[in-house]
C-alpha positions, 0 to 999 in steps of 0.5 A, spaced: 091 114 149 098 115 152 103 122 152 110 123 152 112 131 154 119 132 152 122 139 157 128 143 156 132 145 162 138 150 163 139 153 156 135 153 150 138 149 143 139 143 146 136 139 141 129 137 144 126 137 137 132 132 135 130 128 142 122 128 141 123 126 134 128 120 136 123 118 142 117 118 136 122 114 131 124 108 138 117 108 139 115 106 132 121 101 131 117 097 137 110 097 134 107 103 136 104 109 132 106 115 134 105 122 133 107 129 135 104 136 138 110 142 138 107 147 143 111 154 142 110 159 147 110 165 142 105 170 142 105 168 134 099 165 131 103 161 127 111 162 125 108 165 118 110 172 119 117 171 122 124 172 120 128 167 119 133 170 124 128 169 130 126 161 129 130 158 123 126 157 117 118 156 116 116 149 115 109 148 111 105 143 112 101 139 107 094 143 109 098 149 108 100 150 116 106 154 117 110 151 123 115 151 126 122 148 124 121 142 129 116 140 125 120 137 120 123 134 124 117 129 127 116 129 119 123 127 117 124 122 122 118 119 122 115 119 115 108 122 118 104 128 116 101 133 121 097 138 121 097 146 123 094 144 129 100 139 131 103 146 132 100 150 138 102 157 140 099 162 145 097 166 139 092 160 137 090 158 144 089 165 145 084 167 140 081 160 141 079 162 148 077 170 145 073 167 140 068 162 145 068 169 149 065 172 144 060 167 142 057 167 150 060 160 151 063 161 158 056 163 159 057 171 163 063 167 166 070 171 168 074 168 163 081 167 165 088 164 165 086 158 170 082 155 168 080 158 161 086 158 158 089 152 161 083 148 160 083 149 152 090 148 152 088 140 155 082 141 150 087 142 144 092 137 145 087 131 146 083 132 140 089 133 136 092 127 140 087 122 137 088 125 128 092 119 124 098 122 121 101 116 119 096 114 114 092 108 117 085 109 120 084 110 127 088 113 132 095 113 135 098 110 141 103 114 143 102 122 142 109 125 143 109 132 146 116 137 145 114 143 150 118 149 147 122 154 151 126 153 157 125 151 165 130 154 169 130 155 177 133 163 178 138 166 184 132 168 188 131 160 189 124 161 185 122 157 179 121 159 173 118 157 166 124 162 163 119 165 159 113 168 162 109 166 156 110 159 158 107 158 164 100 157 162 102 150 158 106 148 164 100 149 169 096 146 163 101 139 163 101 139 170 093 138 170 093 133 164 098 129 169 093 128 173 086 128 168 091 121 164 093 119 171 098 114 172 101 110 166 098 115 161 103 121 161 112 120 161 115 127 162 122 127 159 126 133 160 133 133 157 137 138 161 145 140 159 151 137 163 156 142 161 163 141 163 168 147 165 174 148 162 178 151 168 176 144 172 175 139 165 170 135 169 162 134 168 158 139 173 151 137 174 149 143 178 144 146 172 140 140 171 139 139 178 137 146 179 133 145 172 129 139 175 129 143 182 124 148 177 121 144 174 118 140 180 116 147 183 112 148 177 108 142 179 111 137 174 116 131 175 121 128 171 120 121 169 126 121 165 132 125 165 136 126 158 142 129 159 146 133 154 153 133 153 160 134 149 162 127 151 159 121 154 156 121 161 161 118 167 158 113 172 159 117 177 156 123 174 149 119 173 150 117 179 150 124 183 144 126 178 139 120 179 140 121 188 140 129 187 134 129 182 129 123 184 130 119 178 132 112 178 139 111 175 135 106 169 131 113 167 138 116 166 140 117 158 145 121 155 145 124 149 152 126 148 155 128 142 155 124 135 157 125 127 151 124 125 143 125 128 141 118 126 145 115 131 140 119 136 135 113 136 140 108 136 143 111 143 136 110 145 136 104 144 142 102 147 142 105 153 134 101 153 130 108 154 125 105 150 124 101 156 124 106 161 119 110 157 114 104 156 114 101 163 112 109 165 106 108 159 105 100 161 106 098 155 112 094 156 109 088 152 105 085 146 102 079 149 107 076 154 112 078 149 117 084 151 117 090 146 124 091 142 125 096 138 127 094 131 132 100 127 136 096 122 135 101 117 136 107 123 143 103 124 144 102 116 143 109 115 147 112 120 153 107 119 153 108 112 153 116 112 159 115 117 163 112 112 161 116 105 168 119 103 168 122 095 164 129 097 160 133 093 160 141 093 153 144 093 153 152 094 148 154 098 146 161 095 141 166 100 141 172 104 140 168 111 146 163 110 149 167 117 144 162 120 143 155 117 137 153 121 134 158 116 135 153 111 134 147 115 129 143 111 134 144 104 140 142 108 136 135 110 134 135 103 141 136 100 144 130 105 139 125 104 140 126 096 147 125 098 147 119 102 142 115 096 148 117 092 154 115 096 156 123 097 158 126 103 156 132 102 160 139 103 155 145 103 158 151 101 154 158 104 155 163 099 151 170 101 148 172 096 149 180 097 157 179 097 156 176 090 153 183 088 158 188 084 156 194 090 160 188 095 166 189 091 167 196 092 164 196 100 166 189 102 172 186 097 175 181 100 168 178 102 166 179 094 172 175 092 170 169 097 163 169 095 165 168 088 171 163 089 166 159 094 161 160 088 165 157 082 169 152 086 161 148 087 159 142 083 152 144 084 149 151 086 142 152 090 138 158 090 133 157 096 126 161 097 126 168 101 123 175 101 125 182 099 129 185 095 136 184 099 140 180 096 136 178 089 142 181 085 147 176 087 141 171 087 140 173 080 148 173 078 149 165 081 144 164 075 147 167 071 154 163 072 150 157 072 147 158 066 152 161 062 157 155 065 154 149 065 153 148 072 148 143 075 142 149 079 136 149 082 132 154 084 127 153 088 121 158 089 124 165 088 130 161 086 126 159 080 123 167 080 131 170 079 132 165 074 126 167 070 129 175 070 136 172 069 133 169 062 130 175 061 135 179 061 141 176 059 138 172 053 132 176 051 135 182 052 130 185 057 134 190 061 129 192 065 126 185 066 125 185 074 119 182 080 113 187 081 116 185 088 122 189 087 121 193 083 113 195 081 114 200 075 119 195 072 117 195 064 118 188 063 115 184 069 117 177 069 114 176 076 108 179 078 103 179 084 098 172 085 090 176 083 088 172 089 093 175 094 092 180 099 096 187 100 094 188 106 093 182 110 101 178 112 098 172 115 097 166 112 095 169 106 100 165 101 099 160 096 100 155 101 100 147 102 100 141 098 098 143 090 098 139 085 103 141 079 102 136 072 108 135 066 108 137 060 110 130 057 114 126 059 121 128 056 123 133 060 129 132 066 124 133 072 118 128 070 123 123 069 126 124 076 119 124 079 118 116 075 116 119 069 109 122 073 105 126 069 103 129 075 106 131 082 103 134 089 108 138 093 108 144 097 107 151 097 109 158 100 109 164 095 105 170 094 108 172 087 109 168 081 111 168 074 107 173 069 103 168 065 103 174 059 110 173 058 111 165 057 111 164 050 116 169 049 120 166 055 119 159 051 122 162 044 127 164 046 129 157 050 126 156 056 122 150 058 115 151 062 115 144 062 110 144 069 104 148 071 097 147 075 091 145 073 089 152 070 094 152 066 096 158 066 101 158 073 108 156 072 110 151 077 116 147 074 122 151 069 128 147 065 133 149 059 134 142 055 140 144 052 143 145 060 145 139 064 142 140 068 138 147 070 131 146 073 127 151 077 121 149 081 115 154 084 114 149 090 119 147 096 121 139 095 125 140 101 118 140 106 117 132 103 124 129 102 125 124 108 132 120 109 129 114 106 126 118 100 129 124 098 126 129 093 127 127 086 129 134 085 135 135 090 136 127 087 138 131 080 142 136 083 146 131 087 146 126 081 148 132 076 153 135 081 157 128 082 157 125 074 151 120 075 146 124 072 145 121 066 145 114 069 140 117 073 136 119 067 138 113 062 134 108 067 128 112 068 129 111 076 123 113 081 125 115 087 121 108 090 128 103 087 132 109 091 130 108 098 135 105 101 141 104 096 143 109 091 142 104 085 136 104 080 132 099 078 129 097 071 125 090 069 128 088 075 135 089 074 140 092 078 144 097 076 149 101 081 151 108 079 157 110 075 162 113 080 166 119 077 171 122 082 170 129 085 175 133 087 173 137 093 177 139 099 176 134 105 175 138 112 174 134 119 166 133 121 164 137 126 162 133 133 155 136 134 148 133 135 145 137 128 152 135 124 152 130 119 155 135 113 161 139 113 162 147 113 165 150 109 171 155 111 167 161 113 165 158 120 159 157 119 156 152 123 151 147 120 
């Protein structure tokens, strides 16, 4: 087994996750099987109980693991399926060691950070690295490990791991590099090369200090990945090579690009694969040098840059001030818009600003939110917890239903659509979820019987579950290629009350997807609406750049005037993997291209862009 460790220095938020994913993509392009591990030094067992404002979205894995959003980057870039064990946290490691101590595994010894915690970390890495994640048998060839946290060198000259909880992991990786030996361990250090406006030149001192700190902690970088706004100047790279003791051929520059799909191409163009493969002694297959085959990445990145016709989607949520809170939703929208040859414009609408109370308290924000909502071609209400902003989401669902605007509700977004339908169509003014009003006279959404009200962590309905379609005449089934069932990932404590379903159906709301018992509602539709779908599951977690999620594809198609053709051809997602065309009986049919009017904005130039931000200035 070969290991590539990606660490970060100077500041957080440099894009270590995208860098690690891109390295994996390049190595895959060289014909190697790749797996990934994310190390998060926080004490939480997993990300499940953290607010999205803390670390962004919680990414749900097939086995129900609630993980850091970087695992979503890995799955999307590499098209793999990871497990909860691929996300190592301090909480998990300490819990495992304490459990062993209670069982007497340490034979009465004093349990310490070194060697017991560090040994557990190394054992965990070795155990998880050999798990196949690509659907094939046998262990992968390379494991890419992202080390969370920041390596620094403080003013006192003392090497600093940034966060004190990172220290055991850094020590463990230092020991691990010695354990696996030369030729099996490659350290890629991602660092910032900033430009000070006063002098206008790229500065190397922050990276020098970061590398010095890394060396002081027992790790020496094999490769430097330098983040910068503009391409790295030659003399700057030469200076970094001299002072950081890294060959200039092993210094790669990850400057700002138009979209993140260019990053694997940047690595390839700078021969990063040659540097990594040389360190790992994997340069050749027999006598033939390994060269990355990245034609799909090249086509994908260039295609995204060339898209001109915009499609506006209003994202109505309460975490809109931090776009990473909905990262997978954004990516799923992007995948779908590229497949339908549309430039994605995300309009961020804070659900609180839509509420009637905001008209009095913050009238300007209220007016702006409604203007954004009404100017969008489609409405998406993602998942969430708690009652803040729920009334605004209900109003968004009502607007979409009454005005025949394409609507996709995910998890809570489906539940608020049911509540709104009960209130407006069935005239049940008190209809609500017991999550928001335990005493509601018309409980449309209730707490699931098997849930726990005392234990919060890992007690929801999590992971991949099967949904069965009730017939194949519904839009959802057609979008999934006329499938009879589909497996999607879940994360919820509340569900639609099965007792009220018959009344809802009599009033015109169709429950077209249910679980195996037939009592748990999974998908809703309004038949006489152009596109009004709610899903209890989270389809965004399985969307891939070449395999967009069917429901997101339907939303974007509906918002851009292409849904009829999509449904007429009963086009499965498999036929849309690389180009926005539907195939029926071997006939290739291009989608109808209807002009869609929207205000054009200049694209952001950053490592994480690829779609527009709206006028509220939120960077996405």
